[in-house]
ROZAKOL-520464 format. One line per 5 residues: number of its first residue (from 1); for each residue z, x, y of C-alpha. Coordinates in Angstrom, 2 decimals, m for minus. Layout:
<nodes>
NUM = Z,X,Y; ...
</nodes>
This chain:
<nodes>
1 = m15.61,0.76,198.45; m18.83,1.63,200.05; m21.00,4.34,198.55; m22.82,6.96,200.50; m25.51,7.52,197.86
6 = m28.89,6.21,198.91; m30.36,3.63,196.71; m34.02,3.18,195.86; m35.58,0.34,197.74; m37.24,m2.11,195.43
11 = m40.37,m3.63,196.98; m42.42,m6.54,195.61; m45.16,m5.64,193.17; m47.92,m7.11,195.38; m46.92,m4.83,198.24
16 = m47.03,m1.76,196.04; m50.48,m2.68,194.75; m51.81,m3.01,198.32; m50.42,0.32,199.44; m51.80,2.19,196.42
21 = m55.31,0.72,196.63; m55.79,1.17,200.38; m58.22,3.89,201.41; m56.86,5.53,204.51; m60.00,7.58,205.10
26 = m61.93,4.43,206.00; m59.41,3.09,208.46; m60.24,2.29,212.06; m58.64,5.40,213.59; m60.53,7.67,211.26
31 = m63.82,5.97,212.03; m63.20,6.27,215.75; m62.61,10.00,215.42; m65.82,10.44,213.42; m67.95,8.37,215.86
36 = m66.36,8.62,219.24; m69.47,7.42,221.09; m69.92,4.34,218.98; m69.03,1.11,220.67; m68.84,m0.74,217.39
41 = m65.55,m2.47,216.86; m64.32,m2.46,213.30; m62.89,m5.92,213.68; m66.16,m7.34,215.05; m69.03,m7.58,212.59
46 = m71.65,m8.04,215.33; m70.39,m5.43,217.80; m70.34,m6.23,221.48; m73.27,m8.62,221.32; m72.37,m11.93,222.84
51 = m74.22,m14.96,221.57; m74.68,m18.27,223.21; m73.31,m21.40,221.77; m75.72,m22.97,219.34; m77.87,m19.81,219.17
56 = m77.63,m17.93,215.91; m79.24,m14.72,217.21; m79.30,m13.29,220.69; m82.57,m13.01,222.58; m82.17,m9.25,222.76
61 = m82.90,m9.07,219.04; m86.26,m10.78,219.58; m87.17,m8.46,222.42; m86.39,m5.41,220.35; m87.94,m6.56,217.08
66 = m91.25,m7.81,218.49; m92.79,m4.45,219.49; m91.70,m2.90,216.20; m93.50,m5.52,214.16; m96.64,m5.29,216.31
71 = m96.62,m1.53,216.00; m96.37,m1.78,212.22; m99.23,m4.26,212.12; m101.44,m2.14,214.35; m100.79,1.00,212.33
76 = m102.25,m0.58,209.14; m105.79,0.58,208.35; m108.31,m0.39,205.72; m108.61,2.14,202.87; m111.61,4.38,203.21
81 = m114.38,3.79,200.67; m114.32,6.17,197.81; m117.10,8.70,197.91; m119.32,8.75,194.87; m119.67,12.15,193.29
86 = m122.46,11.12,190.90; m125.63,13.06,191.62; m129.13,11.55,191.34; m130.77,11.70,187.94; m133.46,14.11,189.14
91 = m130.83,16.61,190.30; m128.91,16.24,187.05; m132.10,16.86,185.09; m132.85,20.02,187.09; m129.32,21.34,186.62
96 = m129.30,20.65,182.89; m132.77,22.12,182.49; m131.65,25.33,184.23; m128.50,25.34,182.10; m130.52,25.25,178.87
101 = m133.18,27.73,179.96; m130.49,30.28,180.89; m128.93,30.04,177.43; m131.99,29.87,175.18; m134.47,32.53,174.19
106 = m134.20,36.11,172.88; m132.56,37.38,176.10; m130.33,34.66,177.60; m129.32,35.10,181.22; m125.94,33.35,180.96
111 = m122.84,35.35,180.08; m121.77,32.82,177.45; m125.00,31.47,175.92; m123.40,28.86,173.67; m125.24,25.52,173.61
116 = m124.24,22.38,171.75; m126.66,20.53,169.50; m126.50,17.40,171.67; m127.79,19.27,174.73; m131.33,17.99,174.08
121 = m130.07,14.39,174.15; m128.41,14.95,177.51; m131.64,16.37,178.88; m133.54,13.33,177.62; m130.93,11.04,179.14
126 = m131.52,12.50,182.61; m135.34,12.45,182.37; m136.95,9.84,184.60; m140.72,10.21,184.47; m143.81,11.87,183.01
131 = m143.29,14.89,185.26; m140.30,15.84,183.10; m142.18,15.85,179.78; m143.72,19.30,180.22; m140.32,20.81,180.96
136 = m138.85,19.08,177.92; m141.54,20.72,175.79; m140.60,24.13,177.23; m136.99,23.58,176.22; m138.05,22.44,172.74
141 = m140.13,25.59,172.25; m137.16,27.83,173.10; m134.89,25.63,171.02; m137.18,26.18,168.03; m137.39,29.94,168.60
146 = m133.60,30.20,168.40; m133.68,28.70,164.92; m132.28,25.34,165.96; m133.50,22.04,164.51; m134.16,18.60,165.99
151 = m132.46,15.82,164.05; m134.06,12.45,163.32; m132.25,10.51,166.04; m133.20,13.05,168.70; m136.81,13.00,167.47
156 = m136.90,9.22,167.88; m135.61,9.48,171.46; m138.23,12.14,172.24; m140.98,9.93,170.81; m139.73,6.95,172.84
161 = m140.14,8.76,176.13; m143.50,10.30,175.31; m144.88,6.97,174.08; m143.69,5.17,177.21; m144.83,7.73,179.80
166 = m147.67,9.86,178.41; m148.63,9.23,174.77; m151.56,11.66,174.89; m149.12,14.54,175.42; m147.34,13.49,172.24
171 = m150.40,14.58,170.24; m149.88,18.21,171.27; m146.18,17.98,170.52; m146.76,16.68,166.98; m149.82,18.82,166.27
176 = m147.91,22.04,167.02; m144.94,21.20,164.84; m144.09,24.86,164.01; m143.79,25.57,167.74; m141.76,22.56,168.87
181 = m140.05,21.48,165.65; m140.54,17.72,166.12; m141.44,15.76,162.97; m142.29,12.08,162.62; m139.16,10.38,161.26
186 = m140.81,7.49,159.35; m144.05,5.59,158.89; m142.94,2.81,161.26; m142.83,5.28,164.15; m146.27,6.57,163.16
191 = m147.71,3.05,163.30; m146.14,2.41,166.68; m147.58,5.63,168.10; m151.03,4.87,166.72; m151.06,1.40,168.25
196 = m150.00,2.83,171.60; m152.85,5.36,171.49; m155.37,2.63,170.67; m154.47,0.56,173.75; m153.45,3.30,176.17
201 = m155.61,3.97,179.23; m154.56,6.18,182.15; m153.18,4.18,185.11; m155.93,5.38,187.42; m158.63,4.03,185.06
206 = m157.39,0.43,185.02; m158.49,m0.42,188.56; m161.38,1.95,189.10; m164.90,0.52,189.55; m166.45,3.62,187.99
211 = m168.13,2.52,184.75; m168.63,6.05,183.51; m164.92,6.79,183.92; m164.06,3.70,181.89; m166.48,4.64,179.13
216 = m165.01,8.13,179.01; m161.47,6.74,178.83; m162.43,4.42,175.96; m164.02,7.27,174.04; m160.95,9.44,174.70
221 = m158.67,6.71,173.34; m160.71,6.54,170.12; m160.62,10.33,169.80; m156.83,10.46,170.27; m156.31,7.71,167.70
226 = m158.41,9.50,165.08; m156.69,12.82,165.85; m153.25,11.33,165.39; m154.28,9.62,162.15; m155.36,13.00,160.79
231 = m151.86,14.40,161.47; m150.03,11.94,159.23; m150.54,13.83,155.91; m149.15,17.00,157.52; m145.93,15.10,158.29
236 = m145.65,13.79,154.73; m147.14,10.31,155.16; m150.11,8.56,153.47; m153.61,8.89,154.84; m154.10,6.40,157.63
241 = m157.72,5.52,156.84; m157.42,4.92,153.11; m153.78,4.41,152.06; m151.91,2.46,154.75; m152.98,m1.06,155.69
246 = m151.50,m1.13,159.19; m152.85,2.28,160.20; m156.26,1.52,158.73; m156.44,m1.79,160.62; m155.48,m0.06,163.87
251 = m158.13,2.62,163.38; m160.78,m0.02,162.72; m159.64,m1.86,165.83; m160.00,1.33,167.89; m163.61,1.69,166.74
256 = m164.34,m1.99,167.40; m162.82,m1.95,170.88; m164.70,1.17,171.88; m167.97,m0.30,170.60; m167.55,m3.68,172.29
261 = m166.26,m2.22,175.56; m169.14,0.24,175.79; m171.70,m2.51,175.26; m170.04,m4.79,177.80; m169.89,m2.04,180.41
266 = m173.54,m1.15,179.86; m174.55,m4.78,180.23; m172.55,m5.14,183.44; m174.08,m1.99,184.79; m177.57,m3.23,184.03
271 = m176.99,m6.69,185.52; m175.07,m6.03,188.73; m174.68,m2.28,188.99; m170.94,m2.66,189.51; m168.01,m2.82,187.14
276 = m165.63,m5.73,187.22; m162.06,m5.83,185.97; m161.09,m4.26,182.68; m162.47,m6.45,179.88; m160.39,m7.68,176.98
281 = m161.37,m8.31,173.40; m160.79,m12.06,173.84; m162.92,m12.53,176.96; m165.89,m10.19,176.38; m169.16,m12.14,176.13
286 = m171.77,m11.22,173.52; m173.51,m8.00,174.47; m176.60,m6.25,173.22; m176.70,m5.33,169.54; m175.04,m2.09,168.52
291 = m177.30,0.62,167.06; m176.24,2.38,163.88; m176.51,5.83,165.39; m173.34,5.66,167.51; m170.12,7.25,166.26
296 = m168.17,4.05,166.88; m170.53,2.03,164.68; m170.44,4.54,161.84; m166.66,4.79,162.04; m166.33,1.02,162.12
301 = m168.41,0.61,158.96; m166.51,3.32,157.07; m163.00,2.24,158.07; m163.74,m1.47,157.65; m164.84,m0.75,154.09
306 = m161.51,0.99,153.39; m159.64,m1.84,155.08; m161.43,m4.45,152.98; m160.49,m2.53,149.83; m156.83,m2.25,150.83
311 = m156.55,m5.91,151.77; m158.23,m7.07,148.57; m155.86,m4.95,146.47; m152.78,m6.17,148.33; m153.89,m9.80,148.07
316 = m154.18,m9.47,144.29; m150.74,m7.93,143.97; m149.03,m10.17,146.55; m150.88,m12.87,148.53; m150.74,m12.46,152.27
321 = m150.08,m16.15,152.79; m148.49,m18.43,150.19; m148.50,m22.11,151.29; m145.66,m22.97,148.89; m143.29,m20.36,150.32
326 = m144.49,m20.62,153.93; m141.75,m22.10,156.18; m142.48,m25.51,157.71; m141.06,m24.60,161.12; m139.95,m21.59,163.05
331 = m136.32,m22.70,162.75; m136.38,m21.80,159.05; m137.29,m18.19,159.81; m134.61,m15.54,159.90; m134.02,m14.77,163.57
336 = m132.55,m11.35,162.86; m135.53,m10.34,160.73; m137.99,m11.36,163.45; m136.12,m9.76,166.37; m137.11,m6.16,167.16
341 = m134.33,m3.61,166.92; m133.48,m2.42,170.44; m132.89,1.24,171.08; m131.97,3.31,174.09; m135.63,3.46,175.08
346 = m138.13,1.22,173.32; m137.81,m0.97,170.25; m138.49,m0.73,166.55; m141.08,m3.23,165.38; m140.38,m5.60,162.51
351 = m142.69,m6.39,159.56; m143.68,m9.60,161.34; m144.84,m7.53,164.33; m146.96,m5.33,162.08; m148.40,m8.45,160.49
356 = m149.51,m9.68,163.91; m151.04,m6.25,164.60; m153.18,m6.59,161.48; m154.21,m10.11,162.49; m155.37,m9.04,165.97
361 = m157.13,m6.00,164.51; m159.02,m8.17,162.03; m160.13,m10.47,164.84; m161.64,m7.58,166.83; m163.16,m5.94,163.75
366 = m164.78,m9.17,162.54; m166.38,m9.77,165.93; m167.71,m6.22,166.08; m169.06,m6.42,162.52; m170.79,m9.66,163.37
371 = m172.75,m7.87,166.11; m173.58,m4.96,163.79; m174.77,m7.32,161.07; m176.92,m9.29,163.51; m178.63,m6.12,164.71
376 = m179.08,m4.79,161.13; m179.62,m7.73,158.73; m180.52,m5.43,155.83; m177.16,m3.66,155.96; m175.36,m4.97,152.88
381 = m172.05,m3.17,153.43; m171.52,m4.88,156.77; m172.05,m8.29,155.17; m169.63,m7.57,152.31; m166.94,m6.16,154.57
386 = m167.36,m9.04,156.97; m166.77,m11.61,154.24; m163.68,m9.85,152.89; m162.14,m9.26,156.29; m162.88,m12.75,157.50
391 = m161.13,m14.16,154.43; m158.14,m11.89,155.03; m158.04,m12.99,158.65; m158.02,m16.62,157.55; m155.19,m15.93,155.10
396 = m153.09,m14.27,157.80; m153.71,m17.20,160.14; m153.44,m20.17,157.79; m154.55,m23.39,159.44; m156.99,m21.68,161.83
401 = m160.77,m21.80,161.52; m162.67,m18.76,160.30; m164.54,m16.67,162.84; m167.78,m16.59,160.84
</nodes>
């Protein structure tokens, strides 16, 4: 008997899975309603583009893509160079100088007058010539008035710049220590400054034919050297003329150079009436005998006597040259001990450098004493000092002949 009750139709499982997973919103009719103007056929992956047989892409693609690529290539530009915002050192020095001057003193102009302790180092870093030294001294004076101190490292950097650019101005800075607050850090710096003062001549004097100007510059160099040597006890160091070998040798060399240069210039003036190039201690021919009345001769005799005493005492305690301990070649020497210590500006001399300073000083002093002794045979002190110093010079330069 047939039933009228509807039965559930049983479909295969694969058909049910397809119907449940199909997304009707992405069907072709729905897409046509969303994009009615589109000519893209859902069954055709490449649209209505007809390709030729054997041609993978149609020529229309090439015609459309070519201007796009050329436009992209033409639109590329090289990056613009980056502008440097670093100002010149002179402008930075002026700005930092104005910054410090507005914040130092009893009545600072700036609203917030706080200044760091390293501000002096920054000012020194931007300095680029002798024209900045006077302004640095103005800042140091105000710095001192505010009760601030200058540490040892800053003092060394200040000395480096003054020694390199204008060492004569350093005398005023060190002589007026209560005003500027700069103290010599150690005896090595004092020796370096003294040697610079002995050999320093203004740049305009080196090439001038004026003999009187050269004589005046030589006398000024001797005066500056003696003045600086007198400042050492005030800074807590031994007396240069009687207690320190290197300083005493440099002072004696200053007297000898001034004496020999003055005689050579006078002889040139008498012979030709013109001055030649600046003479050196190694190339100066014998000149006329030095009289005892000049200040250079009297200073040479006094300081050479002290130098002979110091060298004789040091040779008794520790010989200047011991053949048994002397290295056979330069390769046996310690390279680090002989290399000067480099700093931001300038170098620190080594003991071997100071030894060479003494050797060159003794050479100049012995030659000057030989002229003084020849002009005054009855002067016994010159003969005694000459013998002692010549022996010391021979000890410092073992293997070389004596000068006398």
